[in-house]
VEXDREN-2710 file (C-alpha; in Angstrom, 1 decimal):
% VEXDREN-2710
k/r/px/py/pz
1/MET/-0.2/-0.1/0.1
2/ILE/1.5/3.2/-1.4
3/ASN/1.0/6.7/-1.6
4/SER/2.4/7.4/-5.2
5/THR/2.1/11.3/-4.4
6/ARG/5.1/10.6/-2.1
7/GLN/8.1/12.8/-3.0
8/ASP/10.9/9.8/-1.9
9/PHE/8.6/7.5/-4.5
10/PRO/8.1/9.4/-7.6
11/TYR/8.2/6.1/-9.6
12/VAL/4.6/5.5/-10.3
13/GLN/5.0/2.4/-12.6
14/SER/7.0/-0.5/-12.8
15/TYR/9.2/-0.6/-15.4
16/TRP/8.3/-4.3/-16.7
17/MET/4.7/-2.8/-16.8
18/MET/5.5/-0.4/-19.4
19/ASN/3.7/-1.5/-23.0
20/GLN/2.1/-4.2/-21.4
21/PRO/-1.9/-4.9/-21.6
22/PHE/-3.7/-3.6/-17.8
23/GLU/-6.1/-4.8/-16.4
24/LYS/-7.7/-3.3/-13.4
25/SER/-10.8/-4.5/-11.1
26/PRO/-13.3/-1.7/-10.1
27/PRO/-13.0/-0.8/-6.2
28/LEU/-15.1/-2.4/-3.5
29/THR/-18.3/-0.6/-3.1
30/GLY/-20.9/-1.4/-0.7
31/GLU/-21.0/-5.0/1.9
32/HIS/-18.9/-8.2/0.6
33/ASN/-18.8/-11.3/2.2
34/THR/-16.5/-13.6/2.1
35/ASP/-14.6/-16.7/3.9
36/VAL/-11.3/-15.2/3.4
37/ILE/-9.9/-11.8/2.4
38/ILE/-6.6/-10.8/2.1
39/ILE/-5.3/-7.5/1.9
40/GLY/-2.0/-6.4/-0.5
41/GLY/-2.3/-8.0/-4.5
42/GLY/2.0/-9.1/-4.6
43/TYR/2.7/-12.0/-5.0
44/ALA/2.2/-13.0/-1.2
45/GLY/-1.4/-12.7/-1.3
46/LEU/-1.4/-14.2/-5.0
47/SER/0.1/-17.0/-4.0
48/THR/-1.2/-17.0/-0.5
49/ALA/-4.5/-17.4/-2.4
50/LEU/-3.5/-20.4/-4.9
51/GLY/-2.4/-22.7/-1.7
52/LEU/-5.6/-21.6/0.3
53/LEU/-7.4/-22.8/-2.9
54/GLU/-5.3/-26.2/-3.4
55/ALA/-6.4/-27.1/0.4
56/GLN/-9.6/-26.0/0.1
57/PRO/-10.9/-25.9/-3.2
58/ASP/-14.5/-24.6/-2.2
59/ILE/-13.5/-21.6/-0.1
60/SER/-14.4/-18.3/-1.0
61/ILE/-11.5/-15.4/-1.3
62/THR/-11.5/-11.7/-1.6
63/LEU/-8.1/-9.8/-3.0
64/ILE/-8.3/-6.1/-2.3
65/ASP/-5.2/-3.6/-3.3
66/ALA/-5.1/0.2/-2.2
67/GLU/-3.2/0.2/-5.8
68/HIS/-3.3/-2.3/-8.4
69/PHE/-2.1/-6.1/-7.9
70/GLY/1.8/-5.7/-8.7
71/PHE/1.8/-2.2/-8.1
72/GLY/4.8/-2.2/-5.3
73/ALA/7.9/-4.7/-4.7
74/SER/6.3/-7.7/-6.7
75/GLY/6.0/-5.8/-9.6
76/ARG/9.2/-4.2/-9.7
77/THR/11.6/-6.9/-8.5
78/ALA/14.6/-7.8/-11.3
79/GLY/12.3/-11.3/-12.2
80/HIS/14.5/-14.0/-10.5
81/PHE/13.4/-17.2/-9.1
82/PHE/16.2/-18.7/-6.7
83/ASN/16.3/-22.1/-4.9
84/MET/18.1/-20.3/-1.7
85/PRO/16.7/-21.3/1.7
86/PRO/15.6/-18.6/4.4
87/HIS/19.1/-16.7/4.8
88/GLY/18.3/-16.9/8.8
89/LEU/18.5/-21.1/8.4
90/MET/21.8/-20.6/6.2
91/LEU/23.3/-18.7/8.9
92/GLN/22.9/-21.4/11.7
93/ASP/26.0/-23.3/12.9
94/LEU/25.6/-25.8/9.7
95/SER/28.4/-28.1/11.3
96/LYS/25.2/-29.7/13.1
97/LYS/23.7/-32.2/11.4
98/LYS/20.1/-30.6/12.5
99/ASN/20.7/-27.7/11.2
100/LEU/22.1/-28.6/7.9
101/SER/19.3/-30.9/7.9
102/ASP/16.5/-28.3/8.2
103/VAL/18.3/-26.2/5.5
104/HIS/18.3/-29.0/2.8
105/PHE/14.6/-29.7/3.7
106/ALA/13.6/-25.8/3.4
107/ARG/15.5/-25.7/0.0
108/GLN/13.5/-29.0/-1.0
109/ILE/10.5/-27.2/-0.3
110/VAL/11.6/-24.2/-2.2
111/ASP/12.2/-26.4/-5.5
112/ASP/9.3/-28.4/-5.0
113/GLN/6.8/-25.1/-5.3
114/VAL/8.6/-23.6/-8.1
115/ASN/8.4/-26.7/-9.9
116/LYS/4.7/-27.2/-9.2
117/LEU/4.1/-23.4/-10.3
118/PHE/5.7/-23.6/-13.4
119/ALA/4.1/-27.4/-14.2
120/LEU/0.4/-25.0/-13.7
121/LEU/1.5/-22.3/-16.0
122/GLU/2.4/-25.1/-18.5
123/LYS/-1.0/-26.9/-18.1
124/GLU/-3.2/-23.0/-18.3
125/ASN/-0.9/-22.2/-21.1
126/LEU/0.2/-19.2/-19.4
127/ASP/3.6/-17.4/-20.6
128/CYS/5.8/-15.5/-18.0
129/GLU/9.0/-15.5/-20.5
130/VAL/10.4/-18.1/-18.0
131/ILE/14.2/-19.2/-18.6
132/GLU/15.1/-21.8/-16.8
133/ASP/18.5/-23.3/-15.7
134/ASP/20.1/-20.0/-16.2
135/ARG/23.0/-18.5/-13.7
136/VAL/23.3/-14.9/-12.2
137/GLY/26.8/-13.5/-10.5
138/ALA/28.5/-11.6/-8.0
139/VAL/31.5/-9.6/-8.9
140/ALA/34.2/-8.9/-6.6
141/ARG/36.3/-5.6/-7.0
142/ASN/38.8/-5.6/-4.4
143/SER/40.1/-8.4/-1.6
144/PHE/37.2/-7.7/0.9
145/THR/34.6/-8.5/-1.5
146/MET/36.3/-11.5/-2.9
147/ALA/36.4/-12.9/0.7
148/GLY/32.9/-12.4/1.1
149/LEU/32.3/-14.3/-2.6
150/ARG/34.6/-17.0/-1.0
151/TRP/32.7/-17.4/2.1
152/ALA/29.5/-17.3/0.0
153/VAL/30.6/-19.7/-2.7
154/LYS/31.3/-22.4/0.0
155/LEU/28.3/-21.5/2.0
156/LEU/25.6/-21.9/-0.8
157/ASN/27.6/-25.5/-1.7
158/THR/27.4/-26.6/1.6
159/VAL/23.1/-26.0/1.5
160/GLY/22.8/-27.8/-2.3
161/VAL/22.8/-24.5/-4.4
162/LYS/26.0/-25.5/-6.7
163/SER/27.9/-22.3/-7.1
164/TYR/31.4/-21.3/-8.7
165/LEU/33.9/-19.1/-7.4
166/TYR/36.1/-17.6/-10.7
167/GLU/39.5/-15.9/-10.5
168/GLY/42.1/-14.4/-12.2
169/GLU/42.1/-15.2/-16.3
170/ALA/38.5/-17.2/-15.6
171/VAL/36.9/-13.5/-14.5
172/ARG/38.6/-11.5/-17.4
173/ASP/36.4/-14.4/-20.1
174/ARG/33.3/-13.6/-17.8
175/ILE/33.4/-9.8/-17.3
176/ALA/34.0/-6.8/-19.5
177/TYR/35.5/-5.0/-16.8
178/ARG/38.4/-5.0/-14.3
179/ALA/37.0/-7.0/-11.2
180/THR/38.7/-10.1/-8.8
181/GLY/36.6/-12.5/-8.8
182/TYR/32.9/-13.4/-10.0
183/LEU/30.7/-16.1/-8.2
184/SER/28.0/-17.7/-10.4
185/MET/24.9/-18.9/-9.0
186/PRO/21.7/-20.6/-10.3
187/THR/18.4/-18.6/-11.3
188/ILE/15.6/-18.9/-13.4
189/PRO/14.9/-15.6/-14.8
190/PHE/10.8/-14.7/-15.4
191/HIS/8.7/-11.1/-16.4
192/PRO/7.7/-10.0/-13.6
193/TYR/4.4/-8.3/-14.2
194/LYS/3.5/-11.1/-16.4
195/MET/3.9/-13.5/-13.6
196/ILE/1.3/-11.5/-11.7
197/GLN/-0.9/-11.2/-14.6
198/ALA/-0.6/-15.2/-14.8
199/LEU/-1.2/-15.6/-11.1
200/ARG/-4.2/-13.4/-11.3
201/THR/-5.5/-15.2/-14.5
202/LEU/-5.1/-18.6/-12.4
203/LEU/-7.3/-17.0/-9.4
204/GLU/-10.2/-15.7/-11.9
205/ARG/-10.4/-19.0/-13.0
206/GLN/-11.1/-20.2/-9.6
207/GLY/-13.5/-18.0/-8.8
208/VAL/-11.7/-15.1/-6.5
209/VAL/-12.6/-12.0/-6.5
210/PHE/-10.7/-9.1/-6.9
211/PHE/-10.9/-5.4/-6.0
212/GLU/-8.4/-2.8/-6.9
213/GLY/-7.9/1.0/-5.8
214/THR/-9.2/-0.1/-2.6
215/PRO/-7.0/0.3/0.6
216/ALA/-7.9/-1.2/3.8
217/THR/-8.4/1.5/6.6
218/SER/-9.3/-0.3/9.6
219/MET/-10.0/-4.0/10.7
220/GLN/-11.9/-5.0/13.7
221/ASN/-12.0/-8.5/15.0
222/THR/-15.6/-9.9/15.8
223/THR/-17.5/-13.0/17.3
224/GLN/-18.0/-14.3/13.6
225/GLY/-14.5/-12.9/12.2
226/VAL/-13.3/-10.0/11.1
227/ILE/-14.6/-6.7/9.4
228/VAL/-12.6/-4.8/7.1
229/ASN/-13.1/-1.2/6.2
230/THR/-12.4/0.7/3.2
231/PRO/-13.2/3.9/2.2
232/LYS/-16.6/2.8/-0.1
233/GLY/-17.1/-0.8/1.5
234/VAL/-16.9/-3.0/3.9
235/VAL/-16.1/-6.6/4.0
236/GLN/-17.1/-9.3/6.3
237/ALA/-15.0/-12.2/6.5
238/GLN/-13.9/-15.6/8.6
239/LYS/-10.1/-14.8/8.4
240/ALA/-7.9/-12.1/7.0
241/VAL/-4.8/-12.3/5.7
242/VAL/-2.1/-9.0/5.5
243/THR/0.3/-8.9/2.9
244/THR/1.2/-5.6/2.7
245/ASN/4.8/-6.4/3.5
246/ALA/7.1/-3.4/4.0
247/TYR/4.7/-1.1/3.0
248/ILE/2.5/-1.5/6.0
249/ARG/3.8/1.5/7.9
250/GLN/2.9/3.7/4.3
251/SER/-0.8/2.6/4.5
252/GLU/-3.3/3.8/6.4
253/LEU/-4.2/0.8/8.1
254/LYS/-5.4/0.5/11.6
255/LEU/-5.2/-3.1/13.2
256/GLU/-5.8/-4.2/16.8
257/SER/-2.4/-5.9/16.6
258/LYS/1.2/-4.4/17.1
259/PHE/3.5/-4.2/14.1
260/PRO/7.1/-4.3/14.5
261/LYS/9.1/-1.3/13.1
262/THR/10.1/-0.9/9.9
263/SER/12.8/0.3/7.7
264/VAL/13.4/0.9/3.7
265/LEU/16.2/-1.7/3.9
266/HIS/14.2/-4.8/5.0
267/THR/10.8/-6.4/4.9
268/TYR/9.7/-9.1/7.3
269/MET/6.8/-11.4/7.7
270/ILE/4.4/-11.4/10.2
271/ALA/2.5/-14.6/12.1
272/THR/-0.9/-14.9/13.5
273/ASP/-3.4/-17.0/14.0
274/GLN/-3.8/-20.2/11.4
275/LEU/-6.3/-20.1/8.7
END
């Protein structure tokens, strides 16, 4: 949820959206009832909806966004899938078997979910310009950053992310400018905004309801579930999922729960009651 008139956020339209067909749902007006309302139309919100439908196909789901789906960070990424486990797990003491086992387990989940998504997109004939089995690199320009790459390549290979570190002549064969080292990691590039549109299409085909241009202003718990208020309407739901990520502090959403302090340097997730 972003106020596009902010002086420090002048780029209203994502680069990936330029010259792309743009579909926008009308804003919510009046009263609306649903089993689950998801606030925020990025990858987290769209993926949450897909996961809920996979677990319970007959559930009714409504997604709302203050701007349009993919307006925020999800529509402005570099466009890469990495088969890396969560960084917090990778930074544990991996000499302990349990920690290493947890990391491999998490990485396998990431691989399985990405492969499942690709299979679903292919089945539904949705193109996101995915390029499988590609690689991306990180470059060192001095001895300090080179030490960081040596540490990173060892860590990545330990957790099962097959990576390579090039030095000397091998770097000059790969980098056009002067560099000390080059770290090559596996990646799967894709078109971020086409991916947003593909996920949206998948959900539309399963009956999910969308409202864009609909900021959530407040949310209250009730004996029947939750009530989410918007400028021109109200949503009554059994459960609500907030997926606005770091933008939560820039929105006008008033919640009964306290959120951790945020900065522009990181994002975070907040766990609440299970759905």
